[in-house]
C-alpha positions as CSV (number, residue, x, y, z in Angstrom):
1,X,11.2,-0.8,-8.1
2,X,11.1,-2.2,-11.7
3,X,7.9,-0.4,-12.9
4,X,6.2,2.9,-12.2
5,X,3.1,2.6,-10.1
6,X,-0.3,3.8,-11.5
7,X,-1.2,5.2,-8.0
8,X,0.9,6.3,-5.1
9,X,-0.1,6.9,-1.5
10,X,2.1,8.4,1.2
11,X,1.4,7.7,4.9
12,X,4.2,10.0,6.2
13,X,2.6,12.7,8.4
14,X,-0.9,11.3,8.0
15,X,-3.4,10.2,10.6
16,X,-3.2,6.5,10.2
17,X,-6.9,5.5,10.6
18,X,-8.0,8.1,8.0
19,X,-5.2,7.3,5.7
20,X,-6.1,3.6,5.8
21,X,-9.7,4.5,4.9
22,X,-8.6,6.6,2.0
23,X,-6.2,3.9,0.8
24,X,-8.8,1.2,0.8
25,X,-11.2,3.4,-1.1
26,X,-8.5,4.2,-3.7
27,X,-7.7,0.5,-4.0
28,X,-11.4,-0.4,-4.5
29,X,-11.6,2.1,-7.3
30,X,-8.6,0.8,-9.1
31,X,-9.0,-1.5,-12.1
32,X,-7.5,-5.0,-12.4
33,X,-3.7,-5.0,-13.1
34,X,-3.2,-1.4,-12.0
35,X,-0.5,-0.9,-9.4
36,X,-0.2,1.0,-6.2
37,X,2.9,2.2,-4.3
38,X,2.5,2.8,-0.6
39,X,5.1,4.9,1.1
40,X,5.9,5.7,4.8
41,X,4.3,2.7,6.5
42,X,5.4,1.4,9.9
43,X,5.1,-2.3,10.8
44,X,1.7,-1.9,12.6
45,X,0.1,0.1,9.8
46,X,1.4,-2.5,7.3
47,X,-0.2,-5.3,9.2
48,X,-3.5,-3.3,9.4
49,X,-3.4,-2.7,5.6
50,X,-2.9,-6.4,4.9
51,X,-5.8,-7.2,7.3
52,X,-8.1,-4.7,5.5
53,X,-7.3,-5.8,1.9
54,X,-8.6,-9.3,1.0
55,X,-5.5,-11.4,0.2
56,X,-7.1,-12.6,-3.1
57,X,-7.5,-9.1,-4.4
58,X,-3.8,-8.1,-4.7
59,X,-0.3,-9.4,-5.6
60,X,2.6,-8.1,-3.5
61,X,5.1,-7.0,-6.1
62,X,7.7,-5.5,-3.8
63,X,8.2,-4.9,-0.1
64,X,11.1,-2.7,1.0
65,X,11.8,-2.8,4.7
66,X,15.0,-1.1,5.8
67,X,16.0,-0.6,9.4
68,X,15.2,2.9,10.7
69,X,13.3,3.8,7.5
70,X,9.6,3.8,6.7
71,X,8.3,0.7,4.8
72,X,7.5,1.0,1.1
73,X,5.4,-1.6,-0.7
74,X,4.1,-2.1,-4.3
75,X,0.8,-4.0,-5.0
76,X,-1.0,-5.0,-8.1
77,X,-4.7,-5.3,-8.0
78,X,-6.0,-8.7,-9.3
């Protein structure tokens, strides 16, 4: 990852539905051009996250998907 994120959210060990709710609230409170790093996603949760966030509200900076490891992504709020 080239730049340090302004916010970070870790899904590892979390109840996914509650964590998604907290994450969308955090994203809503962020200012434009701030970044968010999300750690520990599985493919289903990643899909749910992209469904919850309006596609015009963020830019995907980085998506790190490695086999047998949780997904990490980095978003910038527009």
